[in-house]
VMD Tcl script that builds the backbone (N, CA, C; Angstrom):
set m [mol new atoms 216]
animate dup $m
set s [atomselect $m all]
$s set {name element resname resid chain x y z} {
  {N N MET 1 A 2.337 71.587 -20.800}
  {CA C MET 1 A 1.621 71.833 -22.031}
  {C C MET 1 A 0.515 72.848 -21.793}
  {N N SER 2 A 0.311 73.685 -22.748}
  {CA C SER 2 A -0.765 74.655 -22.687}
  {C C SER 2 A -2.102 73.941 -22.806}
  {N N LYS 3 A -3.161 74.610 -22.356}
  {CA C LYS 3 A -4.491 74.014 -22.415}
  {C C LYS 3 A -4.952 73.751 -23.842}
  {N N GLN 4 A -4.431 74.496 -24.808}
  {CA C GLN 4 A -4.868 74.300 -26.185}
  {C C GLN 4 A -4.119 73.160 -26.874}
  {N N ILE 5 A -3.064 72.640 -26.255}
  {CA C ILE 5 A -2.331 71.509 -26.804}
  {C C ILE 5 A -2.887 70.232 -26.179}
  {N N LYS 6 A -3.378 69.342 -27.023}
  {CA C LYS 6 A -3.947 68.078 -26.567}
  {C C LYS 6 A -3.158 66.931 -27.162}
  {N N ARG 7 A -2.958 65.895 -26.362}
  {CA C ARG 7 A -2.272 64.699 -26.852}
  {C C ARG 7 A -3.308 63.700 -27.336}
  {N N VAL 8 A -3.139 63.263 -28.558}
  {CA C VAL 8 A -3.986 62.229 -29.137}
  {C C VAL 8 A -3.204 60.932 -29.074}
  {N N THR 9 A -3.738 59.929 -28.386}
  {CA C THR 9 A -3.080 58.626 -28.321}
  {C C THR 9 A -3.860 57.640 -29.180}
  {N N PHE 10 A -3.135 56.731 -29.781}
  {CA C PHE 10 A -3.722 55.768 -30.700}
  {C C PHE 10 A -3.639 54.362 -30.138}
  {N N ALA 11 A -4.604 53.532 -30.501}
  {CA C ALA 11 A -4.551 52.111 -30.155}
  {C C ALA 11 A -3.359 51.493 -30.880}
  {N N ARG 12 A -2.911 50.362 -30.403}
  {CA C ARG 12 A -1.780 49.677 -31.028}
  {C C ARG 12 A -2.073 49.476 -32.520}
  {N N ASN 13 A -1.067 49.780 -33.358}
  {CA C ASN 13 A -1.252 49.699 -34.806}
  {C C ASN 13 A 0.032 49.256 -35.482}
  {N N ASN 14 A -0.064 48.955 -36.767}
  {CA C ASN 14 A 1.085 48.455 -37.539}
  {C C ASN 14 A 2.055 49.551 -37.956}
  {N N TYR 15 A 1.701 50.820 -37.707}
  {CA C TYR 15 A 2.544 51.946 -38.119}
  {C C TYR 15 A 3.532 52.371 -37.042}
  {N N GLY 16 A 3.349 51.903 -35.832}
  {CA C GLY 16 A 4.201 52.327 -34.732}
  {C C GLY 16 A 3.824 53.695 -34.198}
  {N N LEU 17 A 2.710 54.239 -34.665}
  {CA C LEU 17 A 2.251 55.568 -34.242}
  {C C LEU 17 A 1.543 55.444 -32.899}
  {N N SER 18 A 2.078 56.111 -31.876}
  {CA C SER 18 A 1.460 55.999 -30.556}
  {C C SER 18 A 0.810 57.295 -30.090}
  {N N TRP 19 A 1.369 58.472 -30.466}
  {CA C TRP 19 A 0.771 59.737 -30.025}
  {C C TRP 19 A 1.145 60.897 -30.945}
  {N N LEU 20 A 0.288 61.918 -30.922}
  {CA C LEU 20 A 0.520 63.200 -31.582}
  {C C LEU 20 A 0.046 64.295 -30.642}
  {N N ASP 21 A 0.752 65.412 -30.581}
  {CA C ASP 21 A 0.290 66.587 -29.838}
  {C C ASP 21 A -0.298 67.561 -30.841}
  {N N VAL 22 A -1.530 68.015 -30.563}
  {CA C VAL 22 A -2.269 68.854 -31.498}
  {C C VAL 22 A -2.662 70.155 -30.833}
  {N N ASN 23 A -2.432 71.269 -31.525}
  {CA C ASN 23 A -2.913 72.572 -31.084}
  {C C ASN 23 A -4.375 72.638 -31.508}
  {N N THR 24 A -5.302 72.593 -30.555}
  {CA C THR 24 A -6.728 72.544 -30.883}
  {C C THR 24 A -7.281 73.907 -31.282}
  {N N GLN 25 A -6.477 74.943 -31.176}
  {CA C GLN 25 A -6.918 76.257 -31.634}
  {C C GLN 25 A -6.727 76.375 -33.144}
  {N N SER 26 A -5.582 75.914 -33.636}
  {CA C SER 26 A -5.293 75.987 -35.073}
  {C C SER 26 A -5.430 74.633 -35.766}
  {N N TRP 27 A -5.614 73.555 -35.022}
  {CA C TRP 27 A -5.662 72.182 -35.524}
  {C C TRP 27 A -4.437 71.866 -36.368}
  {N N GLU 28 A -3.281 72.059 -35.717}
  {CA C GLU 28 A -1.996 71.755 -36.334}
  {C C GLU 28 A -1.252 70.790 -35.425}
  {N N ILE 29 A -0.579 69.817 -36.005}
  {CA C ILE 29 A 0.218 68.860 -35.234}
  {C C ILE 29 A 1.506 69.569 -34.833}
  {N N VAL 30 A 1.781 69.635 -33.527}
  {CA C VAL 30 A 2.949 70.374 -33.044}
  {C C VAL 30 A 4.080 69.466 -32.556}
  {N N ASP 31 A 3.780 68.204 -32.266}
  {CA C ASP 31 A 4.803 67.262 -31.822}
  {C C ASP 31 A 4.274 65.856 -32.063}
  {N N ALA 32 A 5.188 64.883 -32.136}
  {CA C ALA 32 A 4.768 63.513 -32.407}
  {C C ALA 32 A 5.811 62.523 -31.918}
  {N N CYS 33 A 5.389 61.271 -31.794}
  {CA C CYS 33 A 6.331 60.202 -31.476}
  {C C CYS 33 A 7.236 60.005 -32.700}
  {N N GLY 34 A 8.230 59.170 -32.595}
  {CA C GLY 34 A 9.178 58.961 -33.691}
  {C C GLY 34 A 8.534 58.575 -35.007}
  {N N ALA 35 A 7.524 57.713 -34.958}
  {CA C ALA 35 A 6.863 57.248 -36.184}
  {C C ALA 35 A 6.012 58.335 -36.839}
  {N N GLY 36 A 5.701 59.396 -36.099}
  {CA C GLY 36 A 4.850 60.446 -36.644}
  {C C GLY 36 A 5.551 61.766 -36.876}
  {N N ARG 37 A 6.877 61.799 -36.767}
  {CA C ARG 37 A 7.634 63.052 -36.914}
  {C C ARG 37 A 7.375 63.748 -38.249}
  {N N HIS 38 A 7.114 62.995 -39.310}
  {CA C HIS 38 A 6.875 63.600 -40.629}
  {C C HIS 38 A 5.540 64.349 -40.677}
  {N N LEU 39 A 4.693 64.201 -39.654}
  {CA C LEU 39 A 3.388 64.863 -39.629}
  {C C LEU 39 A 3.409 66.209 -38.909}
  {N N VAL 40 A 4.503 66.547 -38.233}
  {CA C VAL 40 A 4.601 67.798 -37.481}
  {C C VAL 40 A 4.446 68.982 -38.438}
  {N N ASN 41 A 3.710 69.987 -37.991}
  {CA C ASN 41 A 3.395 71.224 -38.721}
  {C C ASN 41 A 2.348 71.040 -39.819}
  {N N ARG 42 A 1.659 69.924 -39.827}
  {CA C ARG 42 A 0.581 69.722 -40.801}
  {C C ARG 42 A -0.767 69.984 -40.137}
  {N N ALA 43 A -1.710 70.446 -40.922}
  {CA C ALA 43 A -3.075 70.619 -40.434}
  {C C ALA 43 A -3.687 69.236 -40.226}
  {N N CYS 44 A -4.655 69.152 -39.312}
  {CA C CYS 44 A -5.272 67.871 -39.022}
  {C C CYS 44 A -6.720 68.063 -38.595}
  {N N ARG 45 A -7.434 66.951 -38.490}
  {CA C ARG 45 A -8.811 66.987 -38.011}
  {C C ARG 45 A -9.229 65.591 -37.566}
  {N N LEU 46 A -10.247 65.555 -36.713}
  {CA C LEU 46 A -10.839 64.283 -36.312}
  {C C LEU 46 A -11.814 63.850 -37.396}
  {N N ALA 47 A -11.954 62.557 -37.576}
  {CA C ALA 47 A -12.864 62.024 -38.588}
  {C C ALA 47 A -13.609 60.824 -38.012}
  {N N ALA 48 A -14.594 60.362 -38.736}
  {CA C ALA 48 A -15.365 59.171 -38.354}
  {C C ALA 48 A -15.860 59.264 -36.917}
  {N N ARG 49 A -16.500 60.392 -36.619}
  {CA C ARG 49 A -17.077 60.626 -35.283}
  {C C ARG 49 A -16.039 60.543 -34.161}
  {N N GLY 50 A -14.836 61.005 -34.468}
  {CA C GLY 50 A -13.792 61.073 -33.453}
  {C C GLY 50 A -13.014 59.795 -33.246}
  {N N THR 51 A -13.228 58.781 -34.073}
  {CA C THR 51 A -12.505 57.525 -33.903}
  {C C THR 51 A -11.281 57.422 -34.806}
  {N N LYS 52 A -11.189 58.283 -35.800}
  {CA C LYS 52 A -10.042 58.310 -36.717}
  {C C LYS 52 A -9.473 59.718 -36.769}
  {N N PHE 53 A -8.286 59.842 -37.319}
  {CA C PHE 53 A -7.582 61.112 -37.386}
  {C C PHE 53 A -7.107 61.316 -38.815}
  {N N GLU 54 A -7.191 62.525 -39.322}
  {CA C GLU 54 A -6.740 62.835 -40.666}
  {C C GLU 54 A -5.735 63.977 -40.629}
  {N N TYR 55 A -4.784 63.960 -41.552}
  {CA C TYR 55 A -3.820 65.048 -41.672}
  {C C TYR 55 A -3.843 65.571 -43.106}
  {N N CYS 56 A -3.481 66.832 -43.256}
  {CA C CYS 56 A -3.507 67.481 -44.562}
  {C C CYS 56 A -2.304 67.029 -45.383}
  {N N ASN 57 A -2.594 66.604 -46.589}
  {CA C ASN 57 A -1.569 66.137 -47.512}
  {C C ASN 57 A -1.741 66.929 -48.805}
  {N N GLY 58 A -1.228 68.142 -48.831}
  {CA C GLY 58 A -1.439 69.030 -49.968}
  {C C GLY 58 A -2.810 69.678 -49.852}
  {N N SER 59 A -3.688 69.395 -50.797}
  {CA C SER 59 A -5.028 69.980 -50.762}
  {C C SER 59 A -6.085 68.989 -50.280}
  {N N THR 60 A -5.672 67.773 -49.937}
  {CA C THR 60 A -6.611 66.756 -49.458}
  {C C THR 60 A -6.198 66.275 -48.077}
  {N N TYR 61 A -7.081 65.554 -47.421}
  {CA C TYR 61 A -6.787 64.968 -46.117}
  {C C TYR 61 A -6.612 63.460 -46.261}
  {N N THR 62 A -5.626 62.919 -45.559}
  {CA C THR 62 A -5.347 61.492 -45.570}
  {C C THR 62 A -5.679 60.927 -44.196}
  {N N THR 63 A -6.412 59.828 -44.173}
  {CA C THR 63 A -6.809 59.198 -42.912}
  {C C THR 63 A -5.678 58.330 -42.382}
  {N N ILE 64 A -5.401 58.460 -41.101}
  {CA C ILE 64 A -4.456 57.581 -40.424}
  {C C ILE 64 A -5.263 56.351 -40.001}
  {N N ASN 65 A -4.886 55.195 -40.498}
  {CA C ASN 65 A -5.639 53.978 -40.214}
  {C C ASN 65 A -5.257 53.380 -38.867}
  {N N ALA 66 A -5.427 54.182 -37.841}
  {CA C ALA 66 A -5.209 53.749 -36.464}
  {C C ALA 66 A -6.312 54.394 -35.633}
  {N N ALA 67 A -6.920 53.618 -34.768}
  {CA C ALA 67 A -8.036 54.115 -33.967}
  {C C ALA 67 A -7.552 55.084 -32.899}
  {N N VAL 68 A -8.254 56.216 -32.757}
  {CA C VAL 68 A -7.961 57.169 -31.687}
  {C C VAL 68 A -8.410 56.534 -30.374}
  {N N GLU 69 A -7.499 56.413 -29.448}
  {CA C GLU 69 A -7.809 55.816 -28.155}
  {C C GLU 69 A -8.250 56.876 -27.155}
  {N N ARG 70 A -7.556 58.025 -27.181}
  {CA C ARG 70 A -7.847 59.069 -26.214}
  {C C ARG 70 A -7.341 60.416 -26.731}
  {N N MET 71 A -8.049 61.463 -26.392}
  {CA C MET 71 A -7.593 62.815 -26.720}
  {C C MET 71 A -7.718 63.658 -25.454}
  {N N GLY 72 A -6.617 64.198 -25.011}
  {CA C GLY 72 A -6.689 65.016 -23.815}
  {C C GLY 72 A -5.448 65.081 -23.035}
}
mol reanalyze $m
mol bondsrecalc $m
mol representation Tube
mol addrep $m
């Protein structure tokens, strides 16, 4: 992985979402686990002081209700 691609891992959650790969230069999701495949190629950002993650859903951002465990 390039230095600008970071893996965001999530704490255990009811969505089955375990990780997303994010291009930190453009803040776009470039890869995801099976439960997050529908989020690939969407803009994203960290929220709630880095404990939550949001993705672009049209003109608004939607919060993923899973705690960010690690980014890196």
